[in-house]
N, CA and C atoms as a LAMMPS dump frame, in Angstrom:
ITEM: TIMESTEP
0
ITEM: NUMBER OF ATOMS
318
ITEM: BOX BOUNDS ff ff ff
-5.0000000000000000e+02 5.0000000000000000e+02
-5.0000000000000000e+02 5.0000000000000000e+02
-5.0000000000000000e+02 5.0000000000000000e+02
ITEM: ATOMS id mol type element x y z
1 1 1 N -37.937 24.755 13.516
2 1 2 C -38.438 22.654 13.94
3 1 3 C -37.011 21.943 13.892
4 2 1 N -37.462 22.226 11.959
5 2 2 C -36.713 20.811 10.793
6 2 3 C -34.704 21.717 11.41
7 3 1 N -34.878 22.462 11.57
8 3 2 C -33.327 22.319 11.41
9 3 3 C -32.658 21.68 13.382
10 4 1 N -33.559 22.382 14.209
11 4 2 C -33.404 21.566 15
12 4 3 C -33.409 19.651 15.019
13 5 1 N -34.21 19.444 14.416
14 5 2 C -33.783 17.51 14.023
15 5 3 C -32.835 17.442 13.307
16 6 1 N -31.798 18.258 12.205
17 6 2 C -30.815 18.034 11.479
18 6 3 C -29.684 17.972 12.845
19 7 1 N -30.035 19.552 13.511
20 7 2 C -28.959 19.954 14.426
21 7 3 C -28.716 17.89 15.448
22 8 1 N -29.6 17.858 15.704
23 8 2 C -29.775 16.875 16.785
24 8 3 C -29.216 15.205 16.05
25 9 1 N -30.132 15.172 14.985
26 9 2 C -29.536 13.936 14.194
27 9 3 C -27.747 13.795 13.983
28 10 1 N -27.057 15.351 14.44
29 10 2 C -25.631 15.423 13.34
30 10 3 C -24.915 15.565 14.918
31 11 1 N -25.518 15.207 15.721
32 11 2 C -25.504 15.618 17.028
33 11 3 C -24.8 14.167 17.985
34 12 1 N -26.457 13.439 17.264
35 12 2 C -25.967 11.831 17.707
36 12 3 C -25.494 11.363 17.372
37 13 1 N -24.979 11.378 16.053
38 13 2 C -23.391 10.683 15.56
39 13 3 C -22.684 10.577 16.409
40 14 1 N -21.69 9.841 16.068
41 14 2 C -20.216 10.191 16.73
42 14 3 C -19.348 10.738 16.078
43 15 1 N -18.228 11.652 15.438
44 15 2 C -17.623 12.265 15.167
45 15 3 C -16.538 11.946 15.017
46 16 1 N -15.979 11.417 14.031
47 16 2 C -15.106 11.423 13.046
48 16 3 C -13.432 12.246 13.384
49 17 1 N -12.16 11.902 13.832
50 17 2 C -11.241 11.805 14.492
51 17 3 C -11.09 12.211 13.013
52 18 1 N -10.536 13.127 12.617
53 18 2 C -9.369 13.659 11.812
54 18 3 C -8.502 13.342 11.797
55 19 1 N -7.583 12.617 10.606
56 19 2 C -6.436 11.695 10.49
57 19 3 C -5.544 13.017 10.988
58 20 1 N -4.773 13.336 11.593
59 20 2 C -3.659 13.56 11.294
60 20 3 C -2.092 13.695 10.275
61 21 1 N -1.211 14.932 10.448
62 21 2 C -0.615 14.358 8.888
63 21 3 C 0.898 13.912 8.921
64 22 1 N 0.487 13.482 11.036
65 22 2 C 1.937 12.718 11.446
66 22 3 C 1.95 10.9 11.029
67 23 1 N 0.984 10.51 10.107
68 23 2 C 1.088 9.41 9.792
69 23 3 C 1.872 9.701 8.669
70 24 1 N 1.591 10.312 7.92
71 24 2 C 1.489 10.682 6.713
72 24 3 C 3.333 10.781 6.215
73 25 1 N 3.913 11.685 7.019
74 25 2 C 5.129 11.334 7.999
75 25 3 C 5.962 10.622 8.146
76 26 1 N 5.284 9.673 8.86
77 26 2 C 5.945 8.137 9.393
78 26 3 C 5.986 7.623 8.183
79 27 1 N 5.125 7.621 7.022
80 27 2 C 5.013 6.83 5.527
81 27 3 C 6.341 7.934 4.875
82 28 1 N 5.998 8.573 4.459
83 28 2 C 7.045 9.512 3.931
84 28 3 C 8.666 9.151 4.005
85 29 1 N 8.765 8.877 5.17
86 29 2 C 10.761 8.28 6.601
87 29 3 C 9.945 6.742 6.172
88 30 1 N 8.881 6.036 6.535
89 30 2 C 9.687 4.089 5.985
90 30 3 C 9.582 4.523 4.372
91 31 1 N 8.986 5.161 4.153
92 31 2 C 9.653 4.934 2.22
93 31 3 C 10.694 5.378 1.664
94 32 1 N 11.323 6.174 2.314
95 32 2 C 12.719 7.302 2.129
96 32 3 C 13.433 5.78 2.567
97 33 1 N 13.718 5.514 3.925
98 33 2 C 13.974 4.011 4.438
99 33 3 C 14.242 3.404 3.569
100 34 1 N 13.547 2.077 3.326
101 34 2 C 13.321 1.765 2.316
102 34 3 C 13.916 1.969 0.968
103 35 1 N 13.832 2.845 0.354
104 35 2 C 14.318 3.445 -0.848
105 35 3 C 16.005 3.385 -0.422
106 36 1 N 16.516 3.917 0.428
107 36 2 C 18.352 4.366 0.767
108 36 3 C 18.569 2.525 1.328
109 37 1 N 17.527 1.544 1.74
110 37 2 C 18.018 0.16 2.002
111 37 3 C 17.672 -0.297 0.619
112 38 1 N 17.393 0.006 -0.773
113 38 2 C 17.395 -1.237 -1.609
114 38 3 C 18.218 0.055 -2.433
115 39 1 N 18.791 0.578 -2.213
116 39 2 C 20.415 1.475 -3.131
117 39 3 C 21.151 1.013 -2.257
118 40 1 N 21.471 0.721 -0.816
119 40 2 C 22.63 0.074 -0.211
120 40 3 C 22.36 -0.927 -0.789
121 41 1 N 21.707 -1.775 -0.751
122 41 2 C 21.566 -3.854 -1.086
123 41 3 C 22.19 -3.652 -2.514
124 42 1 N 22.009 -2.7 -3.545
125 42 2 C 22.563 -2.665 -5.041
126 42 3 C 23.485 -2.391 -5.111
127 43 1 N 23.733 -1.035 -4.244
128 43 2 C 25.467 -1.002 -4.299
129 43 3 C 26.775 -1.568 -3.478
130 44 1 N 26.724 -2.392 -2.439
131 44 2 C 26.989 -3.705 -1.862
132 44 3 C 27.72 -4.708 -2.612
133 45 1 N 26.827 -5.251 -3.951
134 45 2 C 27.032 -6.064 -4.759
135 45 3 C 28.09 -7.357 -3.919
136 46 1 N 27.872 -7.369 -2.942
137 46 2 C 28.159 -9.086 -2.548
138 46 3 C 27.214 -9.71 -2.192
139 47 1 N 26.197 -9.33 -2.268
140 47 2 C 25.004 -10.236 -2.638
141 47 3 C 24.791 -11.173 -3.588
142 48 1 N 24.187 -12.66 -3.241
143 48 2 C 23.537 -13.672 -4.786
144 48 3 C 22.676 -12.698 -5.616
145 49 1 N 22.56 -12.755 -6.512
146 49 2 C 21.793 -12.145 -7.156
147 49 3 C 20.187 -12.568 -6.942
148 50 1 N 20.025 -13.485 -7.044
149 50 2 C 18.616 -14.687 -6.451
150 50 3 C 17.783 -13.712 -5.413
151 51 1 N 19.061 -13.41 -4.096
152 51 2 C 18.292 -13.269 -3.434
153 51 3 C 18.411 -11.951 -3.203
154 52 1 N 19.535 -10.737 -3.986
155 52 2 C 19.018 -9.291 -4.041
156 52 3 C 17.559 -9.37 -4.84
157 53 1 N 16.898 -9.588 -5.962
158 53 2 C 15.975 -9.345 -6.57
159 53 3 C 14.876 -10.221 -5.515
160 54 1 N 15.026 -11.048 -4.889
161 54 2 C 13.834 -11.113 -3.718
162 54 3 C 13.651 -10.159 -2.97
163 55 1 N 14.889 -9.738 -2.352
164 55 2 C 14.687 -8.49 -1.503
165 55 3 C 13.964 -7.273 -1.543
166 56 1 N 14.492 -6.963 -3.32
167 56 2 C 13.602 -5.595 -3.718
168 56 3 C 12.457 -5.58 -3.902
169 57 1 N 12.294 -7.066 -4.946
170 57 2 C 10.523 -7.281 -5.109
171 57 3 C 10.116 -7.308 -3.402
172 58 1 N 10.455 -7.481 -2.103
173 58 2 C 10.325 -7.628 -1.517
174 58 3 C 9.72 -6.53 -0.739
175 59 1 N 11.101 -5.764 -0.841
176 59 2 C 11.341 -3.646 0.34
177 59 3 C 10.187 -3.351 -1.105
178 60 1 N 10.01 -3.486 -2.276
179 60 2 C 9.436 -2.356 -3.166
180 60 3 C 7.25 -2.872 -2.915
181 61 1 N 6.935 -4.912 -2.568
182 61 2 C 5.217 -4.636 -2.101
183 61 3 C 5.055 -3.688 -1.043
184 62 1 N 6.55 -3.738 0.053
185 62 2 C 6.211 -3.075 1.55
186 62 3 C 6.042 -1.721 1.154
187 63 1 N 6.699 -1.391 0.105
188 63 2 C 6.621 0.052 -0.102
189 63 3 C 5.031 0.199 -0.391
190 64 1 N 5.066 -0.613 -1.527
191 64 2 C 3.695 -0.24 -1.855
192 64 3 C 2.151 -0.555 -1.277
193 65 1 N 2.4 -1.303 0.086
194 65 2 C 1.271 -1.574 1.055
195 65 3 C 1.288 -0.412 2.089
196 66 1 N 2.548 0.807 1.967
197 66 2 C 2.281 1.603 2.87
198 66 3 C 1.933 2.24 2.532
199 67 1 N 2.215 2.518 0.999
200 67 2 C 1.315 3.523 0.193
201 67 3 C 0.165 3.773 -0.512
202 68 1 N -0.364 2.464 -0.194
203 68 2 C -1.787 1.833 -0.647
204 68 3 C -2.741 2.114 0.824
205 69 1 N -1.896 2.339 2.148
206 69 2 C -2.987 2.182 3.619
207 69 3 C -2.783 3.644 3.961
208 70 1 N -1.899 4.561 3.619
209 70 2 C -1.681 5.356 3.995
210 70 3 C -1.731 6.716 3.649
211 71 1 N -1.51 7.073 2.16
212 71 2 C -1.734 7.786 1.256
213 71 3 C -3.1 7.518 0.34
214 72 1 N -3.048 6.332 -0.281
215 72 2 C -4.687 6.386 -0.744
216 72 3 C -5.667 5.635 -0.041
217 73 1 N -5.515 6.02 1.296
218 73 2 C -6.232 5.854 2.906
219 73 3 C -7.439 4.298 2.528
220 74 1 N -6.847 3.59 2.124
221 74 2 C -7.473 1.764 1.906
222 74 3 C -7.042 1.5 3.037
223 75 1 N -6.954 2.198 4.102
224 75 2 C -6.871 1.423 5.931
225 75 3 C -8.489 1.84 6.432
226 76 1 N -9.219 3.029 5.596
227 76 2 C -10.344 3.701 6.082
228 76 3 C -11.857 2.319 5.516
229 77 1 N -12.518 2.811 6.247
230 77 2 C -14.071 1.995 5.779
231 77 3 C -14.453 2.917 4.689
232 78 1 N -15.124 1.76 3.848
233 78 2 C -15.945 2.549 2.952
234 78 3 C -14.882 2.084 1.465
235 79 1 N -14.093 1.058 1.675
236 79 2 C -12.758 1.243 0.721
237 79 3 C -12.782 -0.476 -0.334
238 80 1 N -13.809 -1.246 0.168
239 80 2 C -13.876 -2.653 0.144
240 80 3 C -14.075 -3.245 -1.677
241 81 1 N -14.506 -2.578 -2.164
242 81 2 C -14.267 -2.328 -3.397
243 81 3 C -13.457 -2.21 -4.241
244 82 1 N -12.973 -1.065 -3.936
245 82 2 C -11.183 -0.287 -4.217
246 82 3 C -10.253 -1.886 -3.697
247 83 1 N -10.443 -2.31 -2.95
248 83 2 C -9.476 -3.064 -1.767
249 83 3 C -9.988 -4.397 -2.813
250 84 1 N -11.078 -4.86 -3.376
251 84 2 C -10.955 -6.231 -4.149
252 84 3 C -10.812 -6.177 -5.465
253 85 1 N -10.572 -4.894 -6.444
254 85 2 C -10.659 -4.606 -7.556
255 85 3 C -8.878 -5.002 -7.478
256 86 1 N -8.053 -4.369 -6.14
257 86 2 C -6.728 -3.94 -6.634
258 86 3 C -6.103 -5.725 -6.435
259 87 1 N -7.321 -6.181 -5.598
260 87 2 C -6.606 -7.812 -5.037
261 87 3 C -6.758 -8.715 -6.491
262 88 1 N -8.347 -8.118 -7.367
263 88 2 C -8.231 -9.041 -8.449
264 88 3 C -7.2 -9.127 -9.287
265 89 1 N -6.815 -7.371 -9.584
266 89 2 C -5.926 -7.137 -10.287
267 89 3 C -4.25 -7.515 -10.152
268 90 1 N -4.292 -7.992 -8.565
269 90 2 C -2.825 -8.74 -8.637
270 90 3 C -2.882 -9.709 -8.699
271 91 1 N -4.602 -10.662 -8.494
272 91 2 C -4.389 -11.967 -9.079
273 91 3 C -4.017 -12.256 -10.25
274 92 1 N -4.598 -11.83 -11.627
275 92 2 C -4.982 -11.415 -12.576
276 92 3 C -3.032 -11.153 -13.838
277 93 1 N -2.815 -10.475 -12.397
278 93 2 C -0.702 -10.35 -12.775
279 93 3 C 0.248 -10.99 -12.744
280 94 1 N -0.175 -11.591 -11.512
281 94 2 C 0.74 -12.753 -11.017
282 94 3 C 0.185 -14.165 -11.938
283 95 1 N -0.909 -14.189 -12.198
284 95 2 C -1.377 -15.057 -13.753
285 95 3 C -0.262 -14.976 -14.866
286 96 1 N -0.471 -13.519 -15.342
287 96 2 C -0.432 -13.418 -16.155
288 96 3 C 1.318 -13.505 -16.222
289 97 1 N 2.153 -13.317 -15.416
290 97 2 C 3.555 -13.198 -15.356
291 97 3 C 4.24 -14.546 -15.121
292 98 1 N 3.595 -15.313 -14.511
293 98 2 C 3.93 -16.843 -14.244
294 98 3 C 3.733 -17.997 -16.095
295 99 1 N 2.531 -17.188 -16.895
296 99 2 C 2.587 -17.826 -17.862
297 99 3 C 3.574 -17.28 -19.079
298 100 1 N 3.398 -16.502 -18.76
299 100 2 C 4.753 -15.844 -19.556
300 100 3 C 6.056 -16.343 -19.129
301 101 1 N 6.211 -16.144 -18.12
302 101 2 C 7.672 -17.343 -18.046
303 101 3 C 7.791 -18.53 -18.471
304 102 1 N 6.378 -19.644 -17.644
305 102 2 C 5.98 -20.583 -18.388
306 102 3 C 5.961 -20.871 -19.952
307 103 1 N 5.51 -19.674 -20.405
308 103 2 C 5.544 -20.018 -21.975
309 103 3 C 6.922 -19.202 -22.665
310 104 1 N 7.924 -18.594 -22.187
311 104 2 C 9.478 -18.566 -22.515
312 104 3 C 10.364 -19.199 -22.482
313 105 1 N 10.294 -20.121 -20.929
314 105 2 C 11.545 -20.842 -20.599
315 105 3 C 11.053 -22.561 -20.817
316 106 1 N 9.708 -22.433 -21.195
317 106 2 C 9.648 -24.182 -21.485
318 106 3 C 9.59 -24.537 -22.742
């Protein structure tokens, strides 16, 4: 009798679809393409230095978002506190960088 209740309770819950490795392949390919784009931008040499640095930081930020979303599974449910912790760490890091730049340049 107990076994039937456990089976009926688990049968009533919607089954979670397993994530296919296809998303990991796509993310890996996008990461390789972003890295190749960064190398191409540096090797080209004709870009202004400030644009190049901004472009590389943007590419790195996009790559970090892909890594967090797909490889670290942050896009799934149940990762609220991890996302809050990473967001807080990002805010502290940005504040620290701005403080150090202000301290050394002025």
